[in-house]
C-alpha positions in Angstrom: 41.2 35.2 -28.0 38.6 34.0 -30.5 39.7 30.4 -30.0 39.3 30.8 -26.2 35.7 32.1 -26.8 35.0 29.2 -29.1 36.3 26.6 -26.6 34.3 28.2 -23.8 31.1 28.3 -25.9 31.6 24.7 -26.9 32.1 23.6 -23.3 29.0 25.5 -22.3 26.9 23.9 -25.0 28.2 20.4 -24.0 27.5 21.1 -20.3 24.0 22.3 -21.2 23.4 19.2 -23.4 24.6 16.9 -20.6 22.3 18.8 -18.1 19.3 18.5 -20.5 20.0 14.8 -21.1 20.0 14.1 -17.3 16.8 16.2 -16.7 15.1 14.4 -19.5 15.8 11.0 -17.9 14.8 12.2 -14.5 11.5 13.5 -15.9 10.9 10.2 -17.6 11.5 8.3 -14.3 9.1 10.6 -12.4 6.5 10.1 -15.1 6.8 6.3 -14.7 6.4 6.6 -11.0 3.4 8.8 -11.4 1.8 6.2 -13.8 2.5 3.4 -11.3 0.9 5.4 -8.5 -2.2 6.2 -10.6 -2.5 2.5 -11.3 -2.2 1.7 -7.6 -4.8 4.3 -6.7 -7.2 2.9 -9.4 -6.8 -0.6 -7.9 -7.4 0.7 -4.4 -10.6 2.4 -5.5 -11.8 -0.9 -7.1 -11.0 -2.7 -3.9 -12.7 -0.1 -1.8 -15.8 -0.4 -4.0 -15.8 -4.2 -3.5 -15.4 -3.8 0.3 -18.3 -1.3 0.5 -20.5 -3.7 -1.5 -19.5 -6.6 0.9 -20.2 -4.4 3.9 -23.6 -3.4 2.6 -24.4 -7.1 1.9 -23.3 -8.2 5.3 -25.2 -5.5 7.1 -28.6 -6.3 5.6 -31.3 -6.0 8.3 -32.8 -9.4 7.5 -29.4 -11.1 7.9 -28.6 -9.2 11.2 -32.0 -10.1 12.5 -31.5 -13.8 11.7 -28.0 -13.7 13.3 -29.4 -12.1 16.5 -32.1 -14.8 16.7 -29.5 -17.6 16.2 -27.2 -16.2 18.9 -29.9 -15.1 21.3 -28.8 -17.5 24.0 -25.2 -16.2 23.9 -25.8 -12.5 23.1 -29.2 -11.7 24.4 -29.9 -9.2 21.6 -33.5 -8.0 21.2 -35.1 -6.1 18.3 -35.3 -2.3 18.7 -38.7 -0.8 19.6 -39.8 2.8 19.1 -40.3 3.3 22.9 -36.6 2.6 23.4 -35.7 5.9 21.8 -35.6 9.2 23.9 -36.3 12.8 23.0 -33.8 15.6 22.9 -35.5 17.5 25.6 -34.9 14.5 28.0 -31.2 14.8 27.7 -29.6 16.5 30.7 -26.7 18.7 29.6 -24.0 19.8 32.1 -24.3 23.3 33.5 -21.3 25.5 32.5 -19.4 26.8 35.6 -20.1 30.5 36.5 -17.2 32.9 36.2 -16.1 34.8 39.2 -15.8 38.5 38.1 -15.6 40.0 41.5 -11.7 40.3 41.6 -9.8 42.7 39.4 -7.3 41.6 36.8 -3.9 43.1 36.4 -3.2 44.2 32.9 0.2 45.0 31.5 1.7 45.7 34.9 -1.0 48.1 35.8 -3.7 47.5 38.3 -7.3 47.2 37.2 -8.3 50.7 38.5 -5.5 52.4 36.6 -6.3 50.5 33.4 -9.9 51.6 33.6 -8.9 55.3 33.8 -9.7 55.7 37.5 -7.0 57.4 39.7 
């Protein structure tokens, strides 16, 4: 009986060692993937910073003004003037539709008069 207990204990220890070994390698693999993803994120942030700097450089007002003047014949772009802007009170907003509340509404299979407590 003792020998059976020793064998079962030994097999359990071996199974747990094998499981721990596999989990260790799986964890190491996930850590490698995480490091690689962090490096990719860092590189993407650097690229994004460069692209934002290029966008700011290309959208300088002086440069855009010069391009508009060079391509005036083709595009017909004119500089903005203050009188081209409107005021908020000049905007016409759509009027919301009025609700028709003259008809009763049936609630839970009861008519509106019964739901309101009227006989």
